[in-house]
C-alpha positions as CSV (number, residue, x, y, z in Angstrom):
1,X,15.7,-1.6,-13.6
2,X,16.9,1.9,-13.7
3,X,16.1,5.1,-15.5
4,X,17.5,6.1,-19.0
5,X,21.3,5.5,-18.7
6,X,22.0,8.7,-20.6
7,X,20.5,10.8,-18.0
8,X,23.0,13.1,-15.8
9,X,22.1,15.4,-13.1
10,X,22.0,18.3,-15.5
11,X,19.3,16.2,-17.4
12,X,17.1,17.1,-14.6
13,X,18.0,20.5,-14.1
14,X,17.1,21.1,-17.7
15,X,13.8,19.3,-17.4
16,X,12.8,21.5,-14.6
17,X,13.5,24.7,-16.7
18,X,11.8,23.2,-19.5
19,X,8.6,22.8,-17.2
20,X,8.9,26.1,-15.6
21,X,9.9,24.8,-12.2
22,X,13.5,25.7,-12.0
23,X,14.7,28.1,-9.3
24,X,18.3,27.5,-9.1
25,X,20.7,24.7,-9.9
26,X,24.4,24.0,-8.5
27,X,26.2,21.0,-9.5
28,X,29.8,21.9,-7.9
29,X,31.3,20.2,-11.1
30,X,29.1,17.0,-10.9
31,X,26.7,17.9,-13.6
32,X,27.5,14.8,-15.6
33,X,27.1,12.3,-12.8
34,X,24.5,9.5,-13.6
35,X,21.9,8.9,-10.8
36,X,20.6,5.3,-10.4
37,X,18.0,5.8,-7.6
38,X,15.3,8.2,-7.2
39,X,13.6,8.6,-3.8
40,X,12.2,10.9,-1.0
41,X,12.6,8.3,1.6
42,X,16.1,8.5,3.4
43,X,15.7,4.7,4.1
44,X,15.9,3.9,0.4
45,X,19.0,5.8,-0.4
46,X,22.2,4.1,-1.9
47,X,25.0,5.3,-3.9
48,X,24.1,7.7,-6.6
49,X,20.7,8.7,-5.3
50,X,18.6,11.8,-6.3
51,X,16.9,12.7,-2.8
52,X,13.7,14.6,-2.9
53,X,13.0,16.9,0.1
54,X,9.1,16.8,0.2
55,X,6.1,16.8,2.7
56,X,5.1,18.8,5.6
57,X,6.8,16.1,7.9
58,X,10.1,16.4,6.2
59,X,13.2,16.9,8.5
60,X,16.6,18.5,7.5
61,X,18.2,15.1,9.3
62,X,16.7,13.0,6.6
63,X,18.6,15.0,4.0
64,X,21.9,14.6,6.1
65,X,21.2,11.0,6.4
66,X,20.6,10.8,2.4
67,X,23.9,12.4,2.0
68,X,25.9,10.1,4.3
69,X,24.4,7.2,2.4
70,X,25.4,8.2,-1.1
71,X,22.9,10.8,-2.5
72,X,24.6,12.9,-5.3
73,X,21.8,15.6,-5.8
74,X,19.0,16.8,-3.6
75,X,15.8,18.4,-5.0
76,X,13.8,20.9,-2.7
77,X,12.1,24.2,-2.6
78,X,14.8,25.5,-0.3
79,X,18.5,25.3,0.0
80,X,20.1,23.5,3.0
81,X,23.5,23.6,4.5
82,X,24.7,20.1,4.4
83,X,28.1,20.9,5.3
84,X,29.5,19.3,1.9
85,X,29.3,20.5,-1.9
86,X,26.3,18.6,-2.4
87,X,24.6,19.3,-6.0
88,X,21.2,20.5,-5.7
89,X,18.2,21.7,-7.6
90,X,15.8,24.2,-6.2
91,X,12.1,24.3,-7.6
92,X,9.0,26.1,-7.4
93,X,6.7,23.2,-6.5
94,X,8.0,20.2,-5.1
95,X,4.9,18.1,-5.7
96,X,4.8,19.0,-9.6
97,X,8.5,18.4,-9.9
98,X,8.4,15.0,-8.3
99,X,5.8,13.9,-10.8
100,X,8.0,15.1,-13.8
101,X,11.1,13.5,-12.4
102,X,9.4,10.2,-11.7
103,X,7.8,9.9,-15.1
104,X,11.0,10.8,-17.1
105,X,13.5,8.7,-14.4
106,X,11.3,5.4,-15.0
107,X,11.0,6.2,-18.7
108,X,7.1,6.7,-19.1
109,X,6.6,3.3,-18.3
110,X,2.8,3.8,-18.4
111,X,3.0,4.6,-22.2
112,X,3.7,0.9,-22.6
113,X,0.6,-0.4,-20.5
114,X,-3.0,-0.3,-21.0
115,X,-4.1,1.4,-17.9
116,X,-7.7,1.5,-16.4
117,X,-8.0,4.5,-13.8
118,X,-10.9,4.1,-11.4
119,X,-12.4,7.2,-9.5
120,X,-15.3,7.9,-7.4
121,X,-16.1,7.8,-3.8
122,X,-17.3,4.2,-3.3
123,X,-16.3,0.9,-5.3
124,X,-13.0,2.0,-6.5
125,X,-11.2,-1.1,-5.1
126,X,-14.0,-3.6,-6.1
127,X,-14.0,-2.3,-9.6
128,X,-10.3,-2.6,-9.9
129,X,-10.5,-6.1,-8.9
130,X,-13.5,-7.2,-11.1
131,X,-11.5,-5.7,-14.1
132,X,-8.4,-7.4,-13.1
133,X,-10.3,-10.7,-12.9
134,X,-11.6,-10.0,-16.2
135,X,-8.4,-8.9,-17.7
136,X,-6.4,-11.7,-16.1
137,X,-8.8,-14.3,-17.8
138,X,-7.9,-12.7,-21.0
139,X,-4.4,-12.8,-20.2
140,X,-4.5,-16.3,-19.4
141,X,-6.4,-17.1,-22.6
142,X,-3.5,-15.4,-24.5
143,X,-0.6,-16.9,-22.7
144,X,0.4,-13.4,-21.0
145,X,1.2,-12.3,-17.5
146,X,-1.6,-11.3,-14.9
147,X,-2.1,-7.6,-14.9
148,X,-0.9,-5.2,-12.6
149,X,-2.9,-3.6,-9.8
150,X,-2.7,-0.5,-7.7
151,X,-5.2,-0.2,-5.1
152,X,-6.1,0.7,-1.4
153,X,-6.0,-3.0,-0.7
154,X,-2.8,-4.2,-2.3
155,X,-0.4,-3.7,-5.0
156,X,1.0,-6.0,-7.6
157,X,3.6,-4.8,-10.1
158,X,5.1,-8.1,-11.4
159,X,7.9,-7.7,-8.8
160,X,6.4,-7.3,-5.4
161,X,2.8,-7.8,-4.0
162,X,2.2,-5.9,-0.8
163,X,-0.5,-4.4,1.3
164,X,-1.4,-0.9,0.5
165,X,-2.1,1.9,3.0
166,X,-2.7,4.5,0.5
167,X,-5.2,4.7,-2.4
168,X,-2.8,6.1,-4.9
169,X,0.9,6.0,-4.2
170,X,3.1,9.1,-4.6
171,X,4.4,9.6,-8.2
172,X,7.8,8.1,-7.5
173,X,6.4,4.7,-6.3
174,X,3.6,4.9,-9.0
175,X,6.0,5.2,-11.8
176,X,8.3,2.8,-10.2
177,X,5.4,0.2,-10.1
178,X,4.7,0.9,-13.9
179,X,8.3,0.3,-14.6
180,X,8.4,-3.0,-12.6
181,X,5.3,-4.1,-14.7
182,X,6.7,-3.0,-18.1
183,X,10.1,-5.1,-17.1
184,X,8.0,-8.2,-16.0
185,X,6.2,-8.2,-19.4
186,X,2.9,-7.0,-17.9
187,X,0.6,-5.2,-20.5
188,X,-2.4,-4.4,-18.5
189,X,-2.7,-2.2,-15.2
190,X,-5.8,-1.3,-13.0
191,X,-5.4,1.2,-10.5
192,X,-7.6,3.3,-8.2
193,X,-7.4,7.2,-8.8
194,X,-7.9,9.2,-5.5
195,X,-8.9,12.8,-5.1
196,X,-5.7,13.4,-3.2
197,X,-3.7,11.9,-6.1
198,X,-5.2,14.2,-8.5
199,X,-5.1,17.4,-6.3
200,X,-1.5,16.8,-5.2
201,X,0.0,15.9,-8.7
202,X,0.7,12.1,-8.2
203,X,-0.8,11.0,-11.6
204,X,0.6,14.2,-13.5
205,X,1.9,13.7,-17.0
206,X,0.2,10.1,-17.4
207,X,-2.9,9.1,-19.1
208,X,-5.7,6.5,-18.8
209,X,-6.7,4.3,-21.6
210,X,-10.1,4.1,-19.8
211,X,-11.1,6.2,-16.9
212,X,-14.1,4.9,-15.0
213,X,-16.0,7.3,-12.8
214,X,-18.5,5.5,-10.5
215,X,-20.3,8.2,-8.0
216,X,-19.6,11.0,-5.6
217,X,-20.6,11.9,-2.2
218,X,-19.0,14.2,0.6
219,X,-16.0,12.6,1.9
220,X,-12.5,13.3,2.8
221,X,-13.3,16.9,4.3
222,X,-10.6,17.9,6.6
223,X,-7.8,20.5,7.2
224,X,-5.3,18.0,5.8
225,X,-7.5,16.7,2.9
226,X,-10.0,18.8,1.3
227,X,-11.4,22.0,2.8
228,X,-14.9,21.5,1.4
229,X,-16.8,19.4,-1.1
230,X,-16.3,21.7,-3.9
231,X,-12.4,21.3,-3.7
232,X,-13.0,17.5,-3.3
233,X,-15.5,17.4,-6.4
234,X,-13.0,19.4,-8.7
235,X,-10.2,17.4,-7.7
236,X,-11.9,14.2,-8.7
237,X,-13.1,15.9,-12.0
238,X,-9.4,16.3,-13.0
239,X,-9.3,12.7,-13.8
240,X,-10.9,13.2,-17.3
241,X,-8.5,15.5,-18.9
242,X,-6.1,12.6,-18.6
243,X,-8.5,10.1,-20.0
244,X,-8.9,8.7,-23.5
245,X,-12.0,6.8,-23.0
246,X,-14.4,7.8,-20.1
247,X,-17.1,5.6,-18.5
248,X,-19.4,7.5,-16.5
249,X,-22.5,6.5,-14.2
250,X,-25.4,8.3,-15.0
251,X,-27.0,7.4,-11.6
252,X,-24.4,9.4,-9.7
253,X,-25.3,12.5,-7.8
254,X,-24.3,15.6,-9.7
255,X,-24.3,13.7,-12.9
256,X,-24.8,16.8,-15.2
257,X,-21.6,18.3,-13.7
258,X,-19.8,15.0,-14.1
259,X,-20.9,14.8,-17.7
260,X,-19.9,18.3,-18.4
261,X,-16.3,17.5,-16.9
262,X,-16.1,14.3,-18.8
263,X,-16.1,16.2,-22.1
264,X,-12.5,16.8,-21.5
265,X,-12.0,13.1,-22.2
266,X,-11.5,11.9,-25.8
267,X,-14.6,9.8,-25.7
268,X,-17.7,9.1,-23.4
269,X,-19.5,6.1,-22.6
270,X,-22.3,5.9,-20.0
271,X,-24.0,3.2,-17.9
272,X,-26.9,3.1,-15.6
273,X,-29.5,1.3,-13.7
274,X,-32.2,3.7,-13.9
275,X,-31.6,5.6,-17.4
276,X,-32.5,3.3,-20.3
277,X,-30.7,5.7,-22.5
278,X,-27.5,5.0,-21.2
279,X,-25.0,3.1,-23.4
280,X,-25.0,0.2,-21.0
281,X,-28.3,-0.3,-19.2
282,X,-28.5,-3.0,-16.2
283,X,-31.9,-4.3,-15.3
284,X,-33.5,-7.3,-13.9
285,X,-31.2,-7.4,-10.9
286,X,-32.1,-10.2,-8.5
287,X,-30.7,-12.6,-6.1
288,X,-30.5,-16.4,-6.8
289,X,-29.2,-18.2,-4.0
290,X,-26.0,-16.7,-3.4
291,X,-25.6,-15.4,-6.6
292,X,-26.4,-12.0,-7.9
293,X,-27.8,-12.2,-11.4
294,X,-28.8,-8.9,-13.8
295,X,-29.0,-8.1,-17.6
296,X,-27.3,-5.6,-19.6
297,X,-28.6,-3.9,-22.8
298,X,-26.2,-2.2,-24.9
299,X,-25.4,-1.4,-28.7
300,X,-24.5,-4.9,-28.9
301,X,-27.8,-6.5,-27.6
302,X,-28.8,-7.9,-24.3
303,X,-26.8,-10.3,-22.3
304,X,-27.0,-12.0,-18.7
305,X,-24.4,-11.8,-16.2
306,X,-23.7,-13.5,-12.8
307,X,-21.9,-12.4,-9.8
308,X,-20.9,-14.6,-6.9
309,X,-19.4,-11.9,-4.7
310,X,-22.2,-10.9,-2.2
311,X,-23.8,-7.3,-2.6
312,X,-26.6,-6.3,-4.8
313,X,-24.9,-2.9,-5.0
314,X,-21.8,-4.5,-6.8
315,X,-23.9,-4.5,-10.0
316,X,-23.1,-0.9,-10.4
317,X,-19.2,-1.8,-10.3
318,X,-19.7,-4.7,-12.5
319,X,-21.6,-2.8,-15.3
320,X,-18.8,-0.2,-15.4
321,X,-16.3,-2.8,-15.9
322,X,-18.4,-4.3,-18.5
323,X,-18.4,-1.2,-20.2
324,X,-14.7,-0.7,-20.0
325,X,-13.7,-4.2,-21.0
326,X,-15.7,-3.9,-24.2
327,X,-14.0,-0.7,-25.1
328,X,-10.7,-2.4,-24.7
329,X,-11.8,-5.2,-26.8
330,X,-11.7,-7.8,-24.2
331,X,-13.9,-11.0,-25.5
332,X,-17.1,-11.4,-24.0
333,X,-16.1,-14.9,-22.7
334,X,-13.7,-13.3,-20.6
335,X,-16.0,-10.7,-19.3
336,X,-18.4,-13.4,-18.2
337,X,-16.1,-15.7,-16.7
338,X,-14.0,-12.9,-14.8
339,X,-17.0,-11.3,-13.2
340,X,-18.4,-14.6,-12.2
341,X,-15.1,-15.5,-10.2
342,X,-14.2,-11.9,-9.2
343,X,-13.2,-11.4,-5.6
344,X,-11.7,-8.4,-3.7
345,X,-10.0,-9.2,-0.3
346,X,-11.7,-7.9,2.4
347,X,-14.6,-6.8,0.4
348,X,-18.0,-8.4,1.2
349,X,-16.5,-11.5,2.8
350,X,-19.2,-13.5,4.4
351,X,-19.0,-16.0,7.1
352,X,-21.6,-17.8,9.1
353,X,-22.0,-20.0,12.3
354,X,-22.8,-23.5,11.8
355,X,-26.3,-23.0,13.0
356,X,-26.6,-20.1,10.6
357,X,-27.9,-17.8,13.3
358,X,-24.9,-15.6,13.0
359,X,-23.5,-14.2,9.7
360,X,-20.6,-11.8,9.6
361,X,-19.9,-9.6,6.7
362,X,-16.2,-8.1,6.6
363,X,-16.2,-5.4,4.3
364,X,-14.1,-2.1,3.6
365,X,-17.1,0.2,3.8
366,X,-16.0,3.5,5.4
367,X,-17.9,6.4,4.0
368,X,-21.5,7.6,3.7
369,X,-22.0,6.1,0.3
370,X,-20.7,2.7,0.9
371,X,-22.4,2.5,4.3
372,X,-25.7,3.5,2.8
373,X,-25.3,0.7,0.3
374,X,-24.0,-1.7,2.7
375,X,-26.8,-1.4,5.2
376,X,-29.6,-1.2,3.0
377,X,-28.5,-3.9,0.8
378,X,-28.1,-6.3,3.9
379,X,-31.6,-5.4,5.2
380,X,-32.8,-6.2,2.0
381,X,-31.0,-9.6,1.4
382,X,-31.5,-10.6,5.1
383,X,-34.9,-9.4,6.1
384,X,-35.2,-11.9,8.9
385,X,-31.8,-11.0,10.7
386,X,-31.2,-8.3,13.1
387,X,-28.0,-6.0,12.2
388,X,-25.2,-5.1,14.5
389,X,-22.1,-3.3,13.5
390,X,-18.4,-3.0,14.3
391,X,-16.5,0.1,13.1
392,X,-14.6,3.3,13.7
393,X,-13.2,6.2,12.0
394,X,-9.7,7.3,11.4
395,X,-8.0,10.0,13.3
396,X,-7.6,13.7,12.2
397,X,-9.4,13.5,8.9
398,X,-12.8,12.9,7.1
399,X,-14.5,14.2,10.2
400,X,-18.0,14.2,8.6
401,X,-17.7,10.4,8.3
402,X,-18.3,10.3,12.0
403,X,-21.6,12.1,11.8
404,X,-22.6,10.1,8.6
405,X,-21.5,6.5,9.8
406,X,-22.8,7.1,13.2
407,X,-26.2,8.1,12.0
408,X,-26.6,5.4,9.3
409,X,-25.4,2.7,11.6
410,X,-27.7,3.9,14.3
411,X,-30.7,3.7,12.0
412,X,-30.0,0.1,10.9
413,X,-28.4,-1.6,13.7
414,X,-29.6,-3.2,16.7
415,X,-26.4,-2.5,18.6
416,X,-23.3,-0.7,17.5
417,X,-19.7,-1.5,18.7
418,X,-17.2,1.3,18.3
419,X,-13.5,0.4,17.7
420,X,-10.2,1.5,16.6
421,X,-9.6,2.2,12.9
422,X,-6.3,3.8,12.1
423,X,-6.5,6.5,14.9
424,X,-3.3,8.0,14.1
425,X,-2.4,10.8,16.6
426,X,-6.0,11.1,18.0
427,X,-7.3,9.1,21.0
428,X,-9.7,6.4,20.1
429,X,-11.8,7.3,22.9
430,X,-12.3,10.6,21.6
431,X,-13.2,9.2,18.0
432,X,-15.5,6.9,19.4
433,X,-17.1,9.4,21.5
434,X,-17.8,11.6,18.6
435,X,-19.3,8.8,16.5
436,X,-21.4,7.7,19.5
437,X,-23.4,10.9,19.8
438,X,-24.9,10.3,16.2
439,X,-25.5,6.7,17.0
440,X,-27.2,7.5,20.2
441,X,-29.3,10.2,18.5
442,X,-31.0,7.1,16.5
443,X,-31.9,5.6,19.8
444,X,-29.5,2.9,19.1
445,X,-27.6,1.1,21.9
446,X,-23.7,1.3,21.6
447,X,-20.6,0.2,23.3
448,X,-16.9,1.4,23.0
449,X,-14.3,-1.1,22.8
450,X,-11.1,0.1,21.5
451,X,-9.6,-3.1,20.4
452,X,-11.2,-4.5,17.3
453,X,-10.5,-8.2,18.2
454,X,-12.6,-7.6,21.5
455,X,-15.2,-5.6,19.7
456,X,-16.0,-8.5,17.2
457,X,-15.7,-11.1,19.9
458,X,-18.4,-9.2,22.1
459,X,-20.6,-8.6,19.2
460,X,-20.6,-12.4,18.2
461,X,-21.0,-13.5,21.9
462,X,-24.0,-11.2,22.7
463,X,-25.9,-12.5,19.5
464,X,-28.3,-15.1,20.4
465,X,-30.9,-14.6,17.7
466,X,-30.6,-14.4,13.9
467,X,-28.1,-11.5,13.4
468,X,-25.8,-10.1,10.6
469,X,-22.7,-8.5,12.1
470,X,-21.3,-5.9,9.6
471,X,-17.6,-5.6,10.4
472,X,-16.4,-2.5,8.4
473,X,-13.4,-0.5,7.6
474,X,-10.4,-2.6,7.9
475,X,-11.1,-5.7,5.7
476,X,-8.3,-7.7,5.4
477,X,-5.9,-5.3,6.5
478,X,-3.1,-6.5,9.0
479,X,-1.9,-3.2,10.5
480,X,-3.4,-0.3,12.7
481,X,-2.0,3.2,12.4
482,X,-1.2,4.6,15.6
483,X,0.7,7.8,15.6
484,X,2.8,7.6,12.5
485,X,3.6,3.9,12.8
486,X,1.7,1.0,11.5
487,X,1.1,-1.7,14.0
488,X,0.9,-5.4,13.2
489,X,-2.6,-7.0,14.1
490,X,-4.7,-9.6,13.0
491,X,-7.2,-8.8,10.2
492,X,-11.0,-8.5,10.7
493,X,-11.4,-11.6,8.6
494,X,-9.1,-13.4,11.0
495,X,-10.9,-12.2,14.1
496,X,-14.2,-13.2,12.6
497,X,-13.2,-16.8,12.0
498,X,-11.7,-17.2,15.3
499,X,-14.7,-15.9,17.3
500,X,-17.3,-18.0,15.0
501,X,-15.3,-21.1,15.5
502,X,-15.5,-20.6,19.4
503,X,-19.3,-19.7,19.1
504,X,-19.7,-23.1,17.0
505,X,-17.8,-24.9,19.8
506,X,-20.1,-23.4,22.5
507,X,-23.7,-23.8,20.6
């Protein structure tokens, strides 16, 4: 797998000029050299690499290392003294340039895939895996490889299957995943599209065959993300201009503005649980044992569907996927079977003690909208159980979550256990203390235990009567971010299983 063999260093300078991004190019007689690798990570550099100098954390020593390892060109917004005659291209905007470079280097591989992009504040990863389950049933039926997926949970591109630490990768990785998928014979891809990806040009130059928009509420407001809600909202709306068929939730807040923005898409389909005028209207939503059943009315008539993944609120994600799958011509049989078996690792994973007194639900819920849905749905589905919660917030970003999550958890919980959740460079005690004031304002007891395993163990040990313990934020992730490093650790699922087993042995 590599870029087009005919491309030379001059090709990329001409490309930058064509896009109005070129400031200056110097080749020292090497303009006809053929690059074989494109990266901004000096650890990935090998012979014949184009190295991109990008990011607030970029250090000149990274470029020095890249040159020593075999970089033959660097692309940057400023010139560096490398001590060698290393070709360079200076550009006006490194992020815009990176998206263009990646798209061309990997031969616009996305054009050879049927890509479903999923946007919104809550439910992107669940919808991505619902869509993947439906598509994969279709692929199995037609004898083709399983679809690719790019999500905040993990990534599969036909070559690698890895845990993810970012919702939408940078353009270089994103286009590399698309190329891997195409070279592996994959024809469909599902991906989450974050506001950061749209704001910082990660998905520039590509289009989505179907773009699902689920919902929106205030989130990711911080000095290093979005300065205010308007910036967050307008960033999200950029997705529609790159979408052939938009699928929009009429029940979302600001639906009028969302529909206005969706006019930029080539086509619009709506869905709802409240508005019978929607193209896909979900109704008669109910629990039947461990299953969620619902009906959908559309131009094709009325159909009944079953979800076995817990959470009544997941009907929203399912209806969006039904609409998207119908647009893509996927057979009804695959839609039904795919949704019925659909699972999203770390999403609404339910575990119970042998005596059924303790139910633990592990979920990635991490913002206001997902917390409101999770806690209200839990109260509705388990009316005879008390609720306890274990969670935290990330360091140095999305500060409003601390108030929102603390308030919601305090309103619903019998007790809250505050723990580490990717604190980065911020002390966990400070993050937990910030959340605690909002929990306390709801007259809810709380305890701060930095170690997530200890917090989960304590919550289970202290539960004597019928209790649902909601463990949110990390799901099946096996790393915690401290500083700039990701530290290996057991997942919330592993902790829950371990301590419920101990509970069973002692009760």
